[in-house]
C-alpha positions as CSV (number, residue, x, y, z in Angstrom):
1,M,98.4,-1.1,14.7
2,K,96.0,-4.0,15.5
3,L,93.1,-1.6,15.7
4,L,93.8,-0.4,12.1
5,E,94.2,-4.0,10.9
6,Q,90.9,-5.0,12.5
7,S,88.9,-2.1,11.0
8,K,86.2,-3.1,8.5
9,L,87.4,-0.1,6.4
10,V,91.1,-1.2,6.1
11,E,92.6,-3.6,3.5
12,S,96.2,-3.4,4.7
13,V,98.6,-1.4,6.9
14,E,102.2,-0.7,6.0
15,P,104.5,0.5,8.8
16,R,106.5,3.3,7.1
17,E,107.2,6.8,8.4
18,G,104.0,6.5,10.4
19,N,101.4,4.1,9.2
20,I,100.2,3.9,5.6
21,V,96.7,2.4,5.5
22,T,95.1,1.1,2.3
23,L,91.3,1.2,2.5
24,R,89.1,-1.5,1.1
25,E,87.7,-1.0,-2.4
26,N,84.7,1.4,-2.6
27,V,85.4,3.1,0.7
28,E,84.9,6.8,0.1
29,D,84.2,8.1,3.6
30,Y,87.0,7.2,5.9
31,S,86.2,9.6,8.7
32,E,84.9,6.7,10.8
33,L,88.5,5.4,11.0
34,A,89.7,8.6,12.6
35,T,86.8,8.3,15.1
36,E,87.8,4.7,16.0
37,L,91.4,5.8,16.6
38,I,90.5,8.7,18.8
39,K,88.0,6.7,20.8
40,A,90.7,4.1,21.4
41,G,92.9,6.9,22.9
42,Y,95.2,7.7,20.0
43,K,96.2,11.2,19.1
44,L,96.3,12.0,15.4
45,N,99.2,14.1,14.0
46,L,98.1,13.8,10.4
47,F,95.1,12.1,8.7
48,K,94.9,12.6,5.0
49,E,94.6,10.9,1.6
50,D,97.9,10.2,-0.1
51,E,98.4,12.6,-3.0
52,I,98.9,10.9,-6.3
53,N,100.9,12.3,-9.2
54,L,99.8,12.4,-12.8
55,E,102.0,9.5,-13.9
56,T,100.7,7.2,-11.2
57,A,97.1,8.2,-11.9
58,F,97.6,7.5,-15.6
59,M,99.2,4.1,-15.0
60,A,96.4,3.1,-12.6
61,L,93.7,4.2,-15.1
62,T,95.3,2.4,-18.0
63,K,96.5,-0.5,-15.8
64,G,100.0,0.1,-17.3
65,I,98.8,-0.6,-20.9
66,T,100.1,2.0,-23.4
67,A,99.7,2.2,-27.1
């Protein structure tokens, strides 16, 4: 967990069903994070972006402001 928290790419880490990592703003290529973990001896079972549903995307886009 400390390795993730210390990464320059990571904003925060939430321990839930595995670790949920929030990247810093404007990070588009997070493949370096997987490389850091593997070099440190961790095995990855899953490494993917969280899928977002339409409602969540809309609220993020409009910042919750509706007509």
